[in-house]
N, CA, C and O atoms as a GROMACS GRO file, in nm:
protein
  604
    1MET      N    1   1.238  -1.638   1.050
    1MET     CA    2   1.267  -1.778   1.029
    1MET      C    3   1.400  -1.777   1.005
    1MET      O    4   1.451  -1.742   0.898
    2LYS      N    5   1.457  -1.814   1.099
    2LYS     CA    6   1.664  -1.844   1.049
    2LYS      C    7   1.682  -1.895   0.944
    2LYS      O    8   1.625  -1.989   0.887
    3ILE      N    9   1.810  -1.795   0.903
    3ILE     CA   10   1.868  -1.823   0.771
    3ILE      C   11   2.013  -1.761   0.834
    3ILE      O   12   2.044  -1.646   0.863
    4ASP      N   13   2.105  -1.916   0.842
    4ASP     CA   14   2.258  -1.932   0.809
    4ASP      C   15   2.328  -1.956   0.771
    4ASP      O   16   2.313  -2.073   0.734
    5ASP      N   17   2.463  -1.902   0.733
    5ASP     CA   18   2.569  -1.956   0.633
    5ASP      C   19   2.548  -2.040   0.505
    5ASP      O   20   2.581  -2.019   0.388
    6PHE      N   21   2.482  -2.146   0.566
    6PHE     CA   22   2.474  -2.265   0.453
    6PHE      C   23   2.370  -2.246   0.384
    6PHE      O   24   2.330  -2.275   0.271
    7ASP      N   25   2.320  -2.173   0.504
    7ASP     CA   26   2.147  -2.125   0.372
    7ASP      C   27   2.156  -2.047   0.302
    7ASP      O   28   2.065  -2.074   0.224
    8LYS      N   29   2.222  -1.922   0.250
    8LYS     CA   30   2.217  -1.843   0.189
    8LYS      C   31   2.336  -1.856   0.113
    8LYS      O   32   2.346  -1.777   0.018
    9LYS      N   33   2.456  -1.960   0.137
    9LYS     CA   34   2.550  -2.038   0.009
    9LYS      C   35   2.407  -2.101  -0.069
    9LYS      O   36   2.347  -2.042  -0.159
   10ILE      N   37   2.385  -2.183  -0.034
   10ILE     CA   38   2.245  -2.240  -0.050
   10ILE      C   39   2.155  -2.094  -0.204
   10ILE      O   40   2.190  -2.027  -0.301
   11LEU      N   41   2.078  -2.114  -0.150
   11LEU     CA   42   2.019  -1.928  -0.147
   11LEU      C   43   2.128  -1.882  -0.320
   11LEU      O   44   2.074  -1.906  -0.428
   12SER      N   45   2.256  -1.826  -0.318
   12SER     CA   46   2.385  -1.857  -0.324
   12SER      C   47   2.316  -1.892  -0.526
   12SER      O   48   2.286  -1.830  -0.628
   13PHE      N   49   2.324  -2.037  -0.467
   13PHE     CA   50   2.357  -2.128  -0.611
   13PHE      C   51   2.219  -2.211  -0.614
   13PHE      O   52   2.229  -2.333  -0.629
   14LEU      N   53   2.077  -2.147  -0.598
   14LEU     CA   54   1.981  -2.088  -0.621
   14LEU      C   55   1.962  -1.998  -0.776
   14LEU      O   56   1.952  -2.030  -0.895
   15GLN      N   57   1.965  -1.886  -0.707
   15GLN     CA   58   1.935  -1.788  -0.778
   15GLN      C   59   2.066  -1.774  -0.952
   15GLN      O   60   2.040  -1.707  -1.052
   16LEU      N   61   2.181  -1.851  -0.932
   16LEU     CA   62   2.215  -1.903  -1.082
   16LEU      C   63   2.139  -1.972  -1.142
   16LEU      O   64   2.097  -1.962  -1.257
   17ASP      N   65   2.123  -2.034  -1.076
   17ASP     CA   66   2.079  -2.184  -1.163
   17ASP      C   67   1.958  -2.270  -1.059
   17ASP      O   68   1.984  -2.364  -0.984
   18ALA      N   69   1.832  -2.210  -1.080
   18ALA     CA   70   1.679  -2.292  -0.984
   18ALA      C   71   1.745  -2.400  -1.003
   18ALA      O   72   1.755  -2.475  -0.906
   19ARG      N   73   1.815  -2.442  -1.141
   19ARG     CA   74   1.797  -2.625  -1.174
   19ARG      C   75   1.885  -2.674  -1.162
   19ARG      O   76   1.888  -2.790  -1.203
   20ILE      N   77   1.992  -2.623  -1.106
   20ILE     CA   78   2.085  -2.685  -0.993
   20ILE      C   79   2.019  -2.858  -0.983
   20ILE      O   80   1.904  -2.903  -0.977
   21ALA      N   81   2.203  -2.941  -0.984
   21ALA     CA   82   2.130  -3.027  -0.914
   21ALA      C   83   2.149  -3.038  -0.759
   21ALA      O   84   2.260  -3.092  -0.764
   22ALA      N   85   2.127  -3.028  -0.638
   22ALA     CA   86   2.143  -3.103  -0.444
   22ALA      C   87   2.260  -3.148  -0.519
   22ALA      O   88   2.287  -3.077  -0.616
   23SER      N   89   2.354  -3.272  -0.494
   23SER     CA   90   2.422  -3.374  -0.531
   23SER      C   91   2.592  -3.182  -0.561
   23SER      O   92   2.710  -3.180  -0.524
   24HIS      N   93   2.536  -3.107  -0.612
   24HIS     CA   94   2.658  -3.029  -0.719
   24HIS      C   95   2.660  -2.931  -0.606
   24HIS      O   96   2.758  -2.860  -0.584
   25ILE      N   97   2.548  -2.926  -0.534
   25ILE     CA   98   2.482  -2.838  -0.425
   25ILE      C   99   2.612  -2.864  -0.303
   25ILE      O  100   2.695  -2.781  -0.263
   26ALA      N  101   2.589  -3.059  -0.250
   26ALA     CA  102   2.602  -3.057  -0.185
   26ALA      C  103   2.807  -3.124  -0.189
   26ALA      O  104   2.844  -3.184  -0.088
   27ASP      N  105   2.895  -3.108  -0.286
   27ASP     CA  106   3.004  -3.125  -0.314
   27ASP      C  107   3.028  -2.957  -0.268
   27ASP      O  108   3.119  -2.920  -0.193
   28GLU      N  109   2.960  -2.896  -0.310
   28GLU     CA  110   3.042  -2.749  -0.268
   28GLU      C  111   3.052  -2.820  -0.132
   28GLU      O  112   3.142  -2.894  -0.093
   29LEU      N  113   2.944  -2.782  -0.072
   29LEU     CA  114   2.911  -2.709   0.086
   29LEU      C  115   3.017  -2.816   0.149
   29LEU      O  116   3.082  -2.802   0.253
   30LYS      N  117   3.019  -2.938   0.050
   30LYS     CA  118   3.020  -3.087   0.232
   30LYS      C  119   3.010  -3.071   0.316
   30LYS      O  120   3.076  -3.054   0.419
   31ILE      N  121   2.788  -3.080   0.233
   31ILE     CA  122   2.754  -3.224   0.382
   31ILE      C  123   2.698  -3.252   0.215
   31ILE      O  124   2.731  -3.217   0.102
   32SER      N  125   2.579  -3.351   0.291
   32SER     CA  126   2.527  -3.426   0.252
   32SER      C  127   2.434  -3.401   0.161
   32SER      O  128   2.439  -3.280   0.135
   33ILE      N  129   2.311  -3.482   0.068
   33ILE     CA  130   2.212  -3.480  -0.050
   33ILE      C  131   2.092  -3.427   0.090
   33ILE      O  132   2.089  -3.316   0.143
   34PRO      N  133   2.049  -3.486   0.105
   34PRO     CA  134   1.936  -3.506   0.210
   34PRO      C  135   1.964  -3.311   0.276
   34PRO      O  136   1.884  -3.219   0.293
   35THR      N  137   2.103  -3.322   0.293
   35THR     CA  138   2.115  -3.147   0.389
   35THR      C  139   2.076  -3.048   0.332
   35THR      O  140   2.023  -2.949   0.383
   36VAL      N  141   2.109  -3.078   0.182
   36VAL     CA  142   2.064  -2.995   0.063
   36VAL      C  143   1.922  -2.940   0.050
   36VAL      O  144   1.874  -2.826   0.050
   37THR      N  145   1.865  -3.083   0.036
   37THR     CA  146   1.734  -3.056  -0.040
   37THR      C  147   1.590  -3.075   0.119
   37THR      O  148   1.473  -3.053   0.089
   38GLU      N  149   1.614  -3.103   0.226
   38GLU     CA  150   1.537  -3.076   0.361
   38GLU      C  151   1.614  -2.831   0.380
   38GLU      O  152   1.537  -2.742   0.416
   39ARG      N  153   1.748  -2.808   0.347
   39ARG     CA  154   1.735  -2.724   0.341
   39ARG      C  155   1.608  -2.639   0.179
   39ARG      O  156   1.546  -2.545   0.229
   40ILE      N  157   1.584  -2.651   0.078
   40ILE     CA  158   1.622  -2.590   0.016
   40ILE      C  159   1.421  -2.635   0.033
   40ILE      O  160   1.346  -2.545  -0.006
   41LYS      N  161   1.376  -2.723   0.069
   41LYS     CA  162   1.249  -2.758   0.140
   41LYS      C  163   1.206  -2.572   0.201
   41LYS      O  164   1.141  -2.473   0.166
   42LYS      N  165   1.308  -2.625   0.322
   42LYS     CA  166   1.280  -2.568   0.401
   42LYS      C  167   1.245  -2.367   0.422
   42LYS      O  168   1.190  -2.270   0.473
   43LEU      N  169   1.350  -2.442   0.312
   43LEU     CA  170   1.336  -2.168   0.207
   43LEU      C  171   1.210  -2.202   0.178
   43LEU      O  172   1.121  -2.127   0.219
   44THR      N  173   1.178  -2.302   0.116
   44THR     CA  174   1.006  -2.273   0.026
   44THR      C  175   0.957  -2.205   0.091
   44THR      O  176   0.922  -2.088   0.081
   45GLU      N  177   0.946  -2.327   0.217
   45GLU     CA  178   0.803  -2.349   0.326
   45GLU      C  179   0.827  -2.204   0.372
   45GLU      O  180   0.757  -2.115   0.326
   46GLY      N  181   0.910  -2.182   0.448
   46GLY     CA  182   0.923  -2.020   0.497
   46GLY      C  183   0.928  -1.929   0.400
   46GLY      O  184   1.005  -1.835   0.416
   47GLY      N  185   0.877  -1.933   0.323
   47GLY     CA  186   0.867  -1.835   0.195
   47GLY      C  187   0.970  -1.732   0.182
   47GLY      O  188   0.946  -1.626   0.124
   48VAL      N  189   1.082  -1.756   0.231
   48VAL     CA  190   1.328  -1.695   0.184
   48VAL      C  191   1.250  -1.776   0.024
   48VAL      O  192   1.146  -1.711   0.030
   49ILE      N  193   1.238  -1.829  -0.053
   49ILE     CA  194   1.218  -1.930  -0.141
   49ILE      C  195   1.111  -1.848  -0.201
   49ILE      O  196   1.002  -1.884  -0.156
   50LYS      N  197   1.095  -1.701  -0.330
   50LYS     CA  198   0.969  -1.785  -0.440
   50LYS      C  199   0.867  -1.804  -0.473
   50LYS      O  200   0.756  -1.750  -0.474
   51GLY      N  201   0.961  -1.974  -0.533
   51GLY     CA  202   0.944  -2.014  -0.634
   51GLY      C  203   1.080  -2.023  -0.733
   51GLY      O  204   1.182  -1.954  -0.732
   52PHE      N  205   1.037  -2.146  -0.827
   52PHE     CA  206   1.112  -2.195  -0.979
   52PHE      C  207   1.102  -2.164  -1.042
   52PHE      O  208   1.036  -2.252  -1.098
   53HIS      N  209   1.119  -2.023  -1.171
   53HIS     CA  210   1.049  -2.005  -1.292
   53HIS      C  211   1.119  -2.034  -1.417
   53HIS      O  212   1.235  -2.061  -1.448
   54ALA      N  213   0.973  -2.014  -1.498
   54ALA     CA  214   1.114  -2.033  -1.638
   54ALA      C  215   1.139  -1.900  -1.684
   54ALA      O  216   1.134  -1.941  -1.800
   55SER      N  217   1.162  -1.772  -1.699
   55SER     CA  218   1.172  -1.704  -1.751
   55SER      C  219   1.213  -1.662  -1.889
   55SER      O  220   1.320  -1.657  -1.950
   56VAL      N  221   1.020  -1.618  -1.929
   56VAL     CA  222   1.042  -1.634  -2.023
   56VAL      C  223   1.022  -1.488  -2.172
   56VAL      O  224   0.931  -1.410  -2.143
   57ASP      N  225   1.087  -1.456  -2.301
   57ASP     CA  226   1.146  -1.347  -2.307
   57ASP      C  227   0.901  -1.358  -2.407
   57ASP      O  228   0.833  -1.442  -2.466
   58PRO      N  229   0.878  -1.171  -2.341
   58PRO     CA  230   0.708  -1.216  -2.308
   58PRO      C  231   0.724  -1.159  -2.584
   58PRO      O  232   0.637  -1.136  -2.667
   59LYS      N  233   0.841  -1.164  -2.590
   59LYS     CA  234   0.820  -1.155  -2.696
   59LYS      C  235   0.769  -1.229  -2.805
   59LYS      O  236   0.691  -1.201  -2.895
   60MET      N  237   0.851  -1.356  -2.765
   60MET     CA  238   0.882  -1.457  -2.819
   60MET      C  239   0.762  -1.520  -2.827
   60MET      O  240   0.756  -1.625  -2.891
   61VAL      N  241   0.636  -1.462  -2.756
   61VAL     CA  242   0.509  -1.524  -2.740
   61VAL      C  243   0.433  -1.444  -2.772
   61VAL      O  244   0.321  -1.455  -2.722
   62GLY      N  245   0.460  -1.310  -2.884
   62GLY     CA  246   0.389  -1.252  -2.958
   62GLY      C  247   0.326  -1.132  -2.868
   62GLY      O  248   0.245  -1.055  -2.919
   63LEU      N  249   0.383  -1.116  -2.680
   63LEU     CA  250   0.350  -0.957  -2.718
   63LEU      C  251   0.447  -0.906  -2.663
   63LEU      O  252   0.536  -0.924  -2.579
   64ASP      N  253   0.394  -0.817  -2.754
   64ASP     CA  254   0.530  -0.754  -2.800
   64ASP      C  255   0.516  -0.567  -2.682
   64ASP      O  256   0.590  -0.472  -2.708
   65ILE      N  257   0.466  -0.564  -2.625
   65ILE     CA  258   0.404  -0.394  -2.569
   65ILE      C  259   0.543  -0.421  -2.460
   65ILE      O  260   0.582  -0.537  -2.472
   66SER      N  261   0.608  -0.355  -2.379
   66SER     CA  262   0.605  -0.356  -2.203
   66SER      C  263   0.603  -0.225  -2.179
   66SER      O  264   0.655  -0.136  -2.245
   67ALA      N  265   0.533  -0.218  -2.072
   67ALA     CA  266   0.505  -0.098  -2.019
   67ALA      C  267   0.497  -0.046  -1.856
   67ALA      O  268   0.457  -0.116  -1.762
   68ILE      N  269   0.562   0.140  -1.846
   68ILE     CA  270   0.538   0.116  -1.736
   68ILE      C  271   0.387   0.187  -1.694
   68ILE      O  272   0.375   0.286  -1.766
   69ILE      N  273   0.280   0.174  -1.614
   69ILE     CA  274   0.151   0.262  -1.557
   69ILE      C  275   0.237   0.300  -1.440
   69ILE      O  276   0.324   0.225  -1.396
   70THR      N  277   0.210   0.416  -1.392
   70THR     CA  278   0.153   0.469  -1.294
   70THR      C  279   0.052   0.505  -1.231
   70THR      O  280   0.035   0.615  -1.283
   71ILE      N  281  -0.074   0.489  -1.115
   71ILE     CA  282  -0.134   0.543  -1.147
   71ILE      C  283  -0.156   0.584  -1.014
   71ILE      O  284  -0.126   0.510  -0.921
   72ILE      N  285  -0.230   0.746  -0.990
   72ILE     CA  286  -0.221   0.810  -0.923
   72ILE      C  287  -0.385   0.834  -0.859
   72ILE      O  288  -0.466   0.903  -0.921
   73SER      N  289  -0.413   0.779  -0.751
   73SER     CA  290  -0.532   0.781  -0.667
   73SER      C  291  -0.599   0.838  -0.639
   73SER      O  292  -0.558   0.948  -0.674
   74GLU      N  293  -0.747   0.858  -0.566
   74GLU     CA  294  -0.814   1.006  -0.494
   74GLU      C  295  -0.752   0.986  -0.373
   74GLU      O  296  -0.676   1.078  -0.343
   75SER      N  297  -0.759   0.898  -0.298
   75SER     CA  298  -0.709   0.780  -0.198
   75SER      C  299  -0.691   0.726  -0.142
   75SER      O  300  -0.788   0.651  -0.131
   76SER      N  301  -0.636   0.706  -0.095
   76SER     CA  302  -0.584   0.601   0.017
   76SER      C  303  -0.713   0.423   0.012
   76SER      O  304  -0.690   0.304   0.032
   77GLU      N  305  -0.806   0.483  -0.017
   77GLU     CA  306  -0.987   0.375   0.036
   77GLU      C  307  -0.946   0.327  -0.076
   77GLU      O  308  -0.838   0.297  -0.023
   78HIS      N  309  -0.925   0.272  -0.240
   78HIS     CA  310  -0.922   0.192  -0.264
   78HIS      C  311  -0.800   0.204  -0.245
   78HIS      O  312  -0.833   0.267  -0.144
   79TYR      N  313  -0.637   0.208  -0.240
   79TYR     CA  314  -0.551   0.110  -0.257
   79TYR      C  315  -0.532  -0.021  -0.279
   79TYR      O  316  -0.456  -0.065  -0.366
   80LYS      N  317  -0.648  -0.140  -0.147
   80LYS     CA  318  -0.647  -0.244  -0.133
   80LYS      C  319  -0.752  -0.329  -0.342
   80LYS      O  320  -0.707  -0.354  -0.454
   81GLU      N  321  -0.828  -0.333  -0.307
   81GLU     CA  322  -0.864  -0.318  -0.413
   81GLU      C  323  -0.823  -0.310  -0.557
   81GLU      O  324  -0.859  -0.374  -0.656
   82VAL      N  325  -0.698  -0.168  -0.533
   82VAL     CA  326  -0.612  -0.167  -0.698
   82VAL      C  327  -0.543  -0.324  -0.695
   82VAL      O  328  -0.549  -0.415  -0.778
   83ILE      N  329  -0.474  -0.316  -0.561
   83ILE     CA  330  -0.371  -0.428  -0.569
   83ILE      C  331  -0.448  -0.577  -0.623
   83ILE      O  332  -0.408  -0.674  -0.688
   84GLU      N  333  -0.553  -0.547  -0.573
   84GLU     CA  334  -0.681  -0.770  -0.613
   84GLU      C  335  -0.666  -0.701  -0.804
   84GLU      O  336  -0.595  -0.713  -0.903
   85LEU      N  337  -0.763  -0.644  -0.765
   85LEU     CA  338  -0.787  -0.555  -0.928
   85LEU      C  339  -0.662  -0.597  -1.060
   85LEU      O  340  -0.661  -0.656  -1.168
   86ALA      N  341  -0.551  -0.514  -0.958
   86ALA     CA  342  -0.351  -0.589  -1.054
   86ALA      C  343  -0.374  -0.763  -1.076
   86ALA      O  344  -0.370  -0.823  -1.184
   87LYS      N  345  -0.399  -0.823  -0.934
   87LYS     CA  346  -0.342  -0.963  -0.895
   87LYS      C  347  -0.409  -1.034  -1.042
   87LYS      O  348  -0.328  -1.103  -1.103
   88VAL      N  349  -0.570  -1.020  -1.111
   88VAL     CA  350  -0.595  -1.031  -1.215
   88VAL      C  351  -0.643  -1.017  -1.325
   88VAL      O  352  -0.731  -1.079  -1.384
   89THR      N  353  -0.562  -0.907  -1.358
   89THR     CA  354  -0.535  -0.877  -1.430
   89THR      C  355  -0.436  -0.976  -1.521
   89THR      O  356  -0.339  -1.014  -1.456
   90THR      N  357  -0.438  -1.010  -1.611
   90THR     CA  358  -0.282  -1.135  -1.681
   90THR      C  359  -0.230  -1.071  -1.744
   90THR      O  360  -0.148  -1.138  -1.807
   91GLU      N  361  -0.220  -0.868  -1.795
   91GLU     CA  362  -0.177  -0.841  -1.867
   91GLU      C  363  -0.011  -0.707  -1.724
   91GLU      O  364   0.093  -0.640  -1.733
   92VAL      N  365  -0.108  -0.755  -1.629
   92VAL     CA  366  -0.012  -0.666  -1.505
   92VAL      C  367   0.083  -0.795  -1.474
   92VAL      O  368   0.026  -0.904  -1.464
   93ILE      N  369   0.260  -0.786  -1.454
   93ILE     CA  370   0.313  -0.879  -1.436
   93ILE      C  371   0.366  -0.836  -1.298
   93ILE      O  372   0.425  -0.927  -1.240
   94GLN      N  373   0.359  -0.695  -1.216
   94GLN     CA  374   0.423  -0.647  -1.065
   94GLN      C  375   0.374  -0.617  -1.137
   94GLN      O  376   0.354  -0.635  -1.257
   95CYS      N  377   0.312  -0.482  -0.946
   95CYS     CA  378   0.245  -0.376  -0.887
   95CYS      C  379   0.301  -0.378  -0.766
   95CYS      O  380   0.321  -0.466  -0.683
   96PHE      N  381   0.322  -0.261  -0.773
   96PHE     CA  382   0.451  -0.229  -0.660
   96PHE      C  383   0.360  -0.093  -0.638
   96PHE      O  384   0.308  -0.035  -0.734
   97SER      N  385   0.340  -0.029  -0.440
   97SER     CA  386   0.336  -0.012  -0.418
   97SER      C  387   0.422   0.123  -0.362
   97SER      O  388   0.502   0.104  -0.270
   98THR      N  389   0.404   0.275  -0.423
   98THR     CA  390   0.392   0.330  -0.423
   98THR      C  391   0.447   0.492  -0.322
   98THR      O  392   0.355   0.556  -0.273
   99THR      N  393   0.632   0.559  -0.295
   99THR     CA  394   0.506   0.669  -0.263
   99THR      C  395   0.522   0.807  -0.410
   99THR      O  396   0.472   0.805  -0.522
  100GLY      N  397   0.599   0.898  -0.354
  100GLY     CA  398   0.576   0.979  -0.493
  100GLY      C  399   0.426   1.073  -0.525
  100GLY      O  400   0.318   1.098  -0.472
  101LYS      N  401   0.512   1.104  -0.661
  101LYS     CA  402   0.359   1.062  -0.789
  101LYS      C  403   0.245   0.980  -0.782
  101LYS      O  404   0.139   1.043  -0.781
  102GLY      N  405   0.239   0.894  -0.778
  102GLY     CA  406   0.140   0.795  -0.776
  102GLY      C  407   0.191   0.632  -0.662
  102GLY      O  408   0.293   0.576  -0.621
  103SER      N  409  -0.042   0.609  -0.655
  103SER     CA  410   0.012   0.565  -0.558
  103SER      C  411   0.054   0.413  -0.608
  103SER      O  412   0.014   0.340  -0.518
  104HIS      N  413   0.094   0.360  -0.674
  104HIS     CA  414   0.060   0.221  -0.795
  104HIS      C  415   0.193   0.243  -0.912
  104HIS      O  416   0.216   0.327  -0.999
  105THR      N  417   0.251   0.140  -0.873
  105THR     CA  418   0.352   0.133  -1.066
  105THR      C  419   0.326  -0.015  -1.115
  105THR      O  420   0.389  -0.109  -1.066
  106LEU      N  421   0.230  -0.033  -1.213
  106LEU     CA  422   0.220  -0.157  -1.261
  106LEU      C  423   0.411  -0.190  -1.399
  106LEU      O  424   0.467  -0.137  -1.495
  107ILE      N  425   0.416  -0.231  -1.366
  107ILE     CA  426   0.473  -0.322  -1.517
  107ILE      C  427   0.359  -0.406  -1.561
  107ILE      O  428   0.289  -0.466  -1.479
  108VAL      N  429   0.340  -0.412  -1.690
  108VAL     CA  430   0.266  -0.461  -1.770
  108VAL      C  431   0.297  -0.562  -1.969
  108VAL      O  432   0.364  -0.539  -2.069
  109ILE      N  433   0.224  -0.640  -1.934
  109ILE     CA  434   0.239  -0.670  -2.090
  109ILE      C  435   0.142  -0.646  -2.207
  109ILE      O  436   0.021  -0.622  -2.202
  110ALA      N  437   0.214  -0.657  -2.300
  110ALA     CA  438   0.051  -0.691  -2.428
  110ALA      C  439   0.073  -0.693  -2.511
  110ALA      O  440   0.177  -0.644  -2.555
  111LYS      N  441  -0.041  -0.769  -2.598
  111LYS     CA  442   0.021  -0.759  -2.795
  111LYS      C  443   0.091  -0.771  -2.840
  111LYS      O  444   0.177  -0.837  -2.898
  112ASN      N  445   0.014  -0.630  -2.788
  112ASN     CA  446   0.024  -0.405  -2.952
  112ASN      C  447  -0.005  -0.353  -2.901
  112ASN      O  448  -0.066  -0.387  -2.799
  113SER      N  449   0.018  -0.230  -2.936
  113SER     CA  450  -0.072  -0.038  -2.912
  113SER      C  451  -0.198  -0.027  -2.883
  113SER      O  452  -0.255   0.076  -2.848
  114GLN      N  453  -0.242  -0.130  -2.898
  114GLN     CA  454  -0.389  -0.125  -2.920
  114GLN      C  455  -0.505  -0.182  -2.801
  114GLN      O  456  -0.604  -0.129  -2.749
  115ALA      N  457  -0.424  -0.350  -2.784
  115ALA     CA  458  -0.421  -0.364  -2.680
  115ALA      C  459  -0.390  -0.296  -2.480
  115ALA      O  460  -0.440  -0.277  -2.369
  116LEU      N  461  -0.277  -0.288  -2.559
  116LEU     CA  462  -0.231  -0.146  -2.462
  116LEU      C  463  -0.391  -0.085  -2.402
  116LEU      O  464  -0.473  -0.101  -2.311
  117GLU      N  465  -0.363  -0.009  -2.525
  117GLU     CA  466  -0.513   0.102  -2.503
  117GLU      C  467  -0.650   0.075  -2.411
  117GLU      O  468  -0.730   0.157  -2.365
  118GLU      N  469  -0.646  -0.034  -2.404
  118GLU     CA  470  -0.668  -0.159  -2.351
  118GLU      C  471  -0.715  -0.168  -2.217
  118GLU      O  472  -0.816  -0.157  -2.148
  119LEU      N  473  -0.626  -0.186  -2.214
  119LEU     CA  474  -0.565  -0.176  -2.109
  119LEU      C  475  -0.599  -0.123  -2.014
  119LEU      O  476  -0.664  -0.156  -1.915
  120LEU      N  477  -0.534  -0.009  -2.060
  120LEU     CA  478  -0.566   0.172  -2.052
  120LEU      C  479  -0.600   0.258  -1.915
  120LEU      O  480  -0.566   0.330  -1.821
  121ARG      N  481  -0.742   0.151  -2.025
  121ARG     CA  482  -0.901   0.244  -2.087
  121ARG      C  483  -0.960   0.117  -1.893
  121ARG      O  484  -1.036   0.157  -1.805
  122LYS      N  485  -0.894  -0.007  -1.896
  122LYS     CA  486  -0.991  -0.098  -1.758
  122LYS      C  487  -0.924  -0.045  -1.667
  122LYS      O  488  -0.990  -0.008  -1.570
  123ILE      N  489  -0.724  -0.014  -1.661
  123ILE     CA  490  -0.722   0.010  -1.542
  123ILE      C  491  -0.785   0.132  -1.468
  123ILE      O  492  -0.829   0.132  -1.353
  124GLN      N  493  -0.778   0.274  -1.591
  124GLN     CA  494  -0.854   0.336  -1.525
  124GLN      C  495  -0.984   0.363  -1.504
  124GLN      O  496  -1.019   0.470  -1.454
  125SER      N  497  -1.068   0.269  -1.539
  125SER     CA  498  -1.198   0.300  -1.518
  125SER      C  499  -1.143   0.174  -1.326
  125SER      O  500  -1.228   0.178  -1.237
  126TRP      N  501  -1.058   0.118  -1.307
  126TRP     CA  502  -1.095   0.035  -1.199
  126TRP      C  503  -1.104   0.194  -1.043
  126TRP      O  504  -1.042   0.300  -1.039
  127PRO      N  505  -1.232   0.119  -0.919
  127PRO     CA  506  -1.214   0.241  -0.822
  127PRO      C  507  -1.082   0.256  -0.778
  127PRO      O  508  -0.987   0.179  -0.762
  128GLY      N  509  -1.112   0.437  -0.756
  128GLY     CA  510  -0.985   0.519  -0.694
  128GLY      C  511  -0.938   0.535  -0.776
  128GLY      O  512  -0.835   0.589  -0.738
  129VAL      N  513  -0.929   0.522  -0.966
  129VAL     CA  514  -0.790   0.574  -1.017
  129VAL      C  515  -0.917   0.654  -1.033
  129VAL      O  516  -1.039   0.639  -1.032
  130SER      N  517  -0.807   0.763  -1.054
  130SER     CA  518  -0.839   0.949  -1.124
  130SER      C  519  -0.747   0.921  -1.233
  130SER      O  520  -0.806   0.934  -1.340
  131ARG      N  521  -0.603   0.881  -1.249
  131ARG     CA  522  -0.571   0.810  -1.362
  131ARG      C  523  -0.427   0.828  -1.399
  131ARG      O  524  -0.336   0.890  -1.344
  132THR      N  525  -0.430   0.779  -1.473
  132THR     CA  526  -0.287   0.657  -1.492
  132THR      C  527  -0.127   0.828  -1.603
  132THR      O  528  -0.129   0.939  -1.655
  133GLU      N  529  -0.062   0.751  -1.580
  133GLU     CA  530   0.080   0.794  -1.696
  133GLU      C  531   0.134   0.707  -1.658
  133GLU      O  532   0.168   0.666  -1.547
  134THR      N  533   0.149   0.655  -1.831
  134THR     CA  534   0.246   0.487  -1.899
  134THR      C  535   0.374   0.590  -1.979
  134THR      O  536   0.398   0.700  -2.030
  135GLN      N  537   0.436   0.443  -1.938
  135GLN     CA  538   0.558   0.492  -2.036
  135GLN      C  539   0.602   0.315  -2.061
  135GLN      O  540   0.608   0.213  -1.991
  136VAL      N  541   0.630   0.358  -2.229
  136VAL     CA  542   0.653   0.224  -2.280
  136VAL      C  543   0.729   0.137  -2.332
  136VAL      O  544   0.722   0.113  -2.452
  137ILE      N  545   0.842   0.057  -2.225
  137ILE     CA  546   0.946   0.049  -2.261
  137ILE      C  547   0.923  -0.045  -2.363
  137ILE      O  548   0.844  -0.128  -2.407
  138LEU      N  549   1.135   0.060  -2.393
  138LEU     CA  550   1.152   0.040  -2.499
  138LEU      C  551   1.290  -0.088  -2.572
  138LEU      O  552   1.325  -0.130  -2.682
  139SER      N  553   1.335  -0.110  -2.405
  139SER     CA  554   1.453  -0.244  -2.428
  139SER      C  555   1.433  -0.239  -2.316
  139SER      O  556   1.401  -0.130  -2.270
  140SER      N  557   1.444  -0.365  -2.220
  140SER     CA  558   1.493  -0.384  -2.130
  140SER      C  559   1.646  -0.439  -2.197
  140SER      O  560   1.692  -0.453  -2.311
  141TYR      N  561   1.717  -0.470  -1.994
  141TYR     CA  562   1.808  -0.521  -1.972
  141TYR      C  563   1.860  -0.630  -1.842
  141TYR      O  564   1.895  -0.580  -1.735
  142ASP      N  565   1.862  -0.736  -1.857
  142ASP     CA  566   1.917  -0.883  -1.753
  142ASP      C  567   2.048  -0.763  -1.650
  142ASP      O  568   2.167  -0.775  -1.680
  143ILE      N  569   2.008  -0.658  -1.537
  143ILE     CA  570   2.100  -0.672  -1.506
  143ILE      C  571   2.024  -0.748  -1.388
  143ILE      O  572   1.902  -0.747  -1.372
  144ASN      N  573   2.142  -0.831  -1.286
  144ASN     CA  574   2.225  -0.922  -1.218
  144ASN      C  575   2.006  -0.990  -1.207
  144ASN      O  576   1.959  -1.000  -1.094
  145LYS      N  577   1.937  -1.016  -1.302
  145LYS     CA  578   1.778  -1.116  -1.305
  145LYS      C  579   1.746  -1.080  -1.220
  145LYS      O  580   1.732  -0.964  -1.184
  146ASN      N  581   1.713  -1.251  -1.130
  146ASN     CA  582   1.675  -1.206  -0.985
  146ASN      C  583   1.724  -1.255  -0.889
  146ASN      O  584   1.674  -1.332  -0.806
  147SER      N  585   1.912  -1.176  -0.904
  147SER     CA  586   2.007  -1.283  -0.833
  147SER      C  587   2.045  -1.139  -0.692
  147SER      O  588   1.988  -1.030  -0.686
  148TYR      N  589   2.093  -1.162  -0.651
  148TYR     CA  590   2.190  -1.052  -0.493
  148TYR      C  591   2.227  -1.077  -0.396
  148TYR      O  592   2.167  -1.122  -0.298
  149GLU      N  593   2.396  -1.032  -0.421
  149GLU     CA  594   2.470  -1.077  -0.291
  149GLU      C  595   2.348  -1.092  -0.187
  149GLU      O  596   2.254  -1.016  -0.161
  150ILE      N  597   2.402  -1.287  -0.110
  150ILE     CA  598   2.302  -1.213   0.063
  150ILE      C  599   2.407  -1.267   0.137
  150ILE      O  600   2.494  -1.352   0.122
  151SER      N  601   2.369  -1.183   0.229
  151SER     CA  602   2.476  -1.220   0.253
  151SER      C  603   2.410  -1.202   0.462
  151SER      O  604   2.487  -1.230   0.554
   0.00000   0.00000   0.00000
């Protein structure tokens, strides 16, 4: 999908505030509101915009533990299955295929340490997982949140 300068500017506005009015973007870019809404639709349908989300603080809804789990696999035979299991495991909020020590890295949230321990046992039982390494996240900081310069 080809993205022009207007698309990039629209994306920059949306990254700063996904609830920004199309009329505000149109005014800033000196284009019509229908042009803005049509471009947003095109960017969404084309997969450039992955969604519009409310960013919720897990601790405020009773999920007190966040952790990074590195999965060390026996072989690449089960990689697809690991990803599929991660997708359906509600505590997993992100999954990355990685190089280095592990094959996959998961970002997870859990209610408490007991729930995290249960989740670890579950992940360690997945096909192909030989072991895991876990780092509990003590603090997190919103650095550029979900936005980055689009050039």
